[in-house]
C-alpha positions, -999 to 999 in steps of 0.1 A, spaced: -65 4 83 -81 -23 69 -100 -30 36 -128 -51 42 -152 -65 8 -186 -79 3 -185 -109 -21 -222 -119 -32 -233 -152 -41 -209 -161 -78 -197 -127 -81 -165 -124 -97 -155 -95 -87 -167 -78 -53 -186 -53 -46 -166 -20 -36 -173 17 -43 -161 41 -64 -146 61 -30 -134 29 -15 -115 23 -51 -101 54 -52 -87 49 -15 -75 22 -24 -53 40 -54 -39 63 -31 -30 42 -5 -10 20 -30 4 52 -49 13 65 -11 32 31 -5 56 38 -36 64 68 -18 72 51 16 98 22 1 129 27 15 140 2 -14 146 2 -48 107 -11 -65 120 -44 -70 133 -51 -39 107 -45 -25 89 -62 -47 108 -95 -48 110 -92 -5 65 -92 -6 67 -127 -28 74 -145 0 54 -156 30 53 -138 59 41 -146 94 20 -119 116 48 -113 144 72 -112 117 52 -86 86 58 -52 112 98 -62 113 95 -65 76 77 -31 71 100 -16 90 132 -23 73 113 -19 39 90 11 43 91 49 56 66 56 83 38 73 75 48 104 93 81 101 76 75 100 47 104 118 23 95 153 8 104 143 -29 86 158 -60 66 121 -66 55 125 -30 46 163 -37 23 153 -66 9 127 -46 -2 151 -19 -14 177 -45 -33 145 -68 -56 139 -32 
């Protein structure tokens, strides 16, 4: 999955459609449901640069796979939200 934006001229805010912003919001909320470690530990870990080849290993360490998200109350609300 990729997010692509186009910036025209001196735009400070890239041009994005409402659907893209909604998708970005849902994906962010889904990431919160996928986190295996505490949110602060995930935040601290993400602050350090990571080479592309190490990114998959880091993600496996801190995130559940998309097809293995725990069935929590938060995730149920997220599914009904979408």
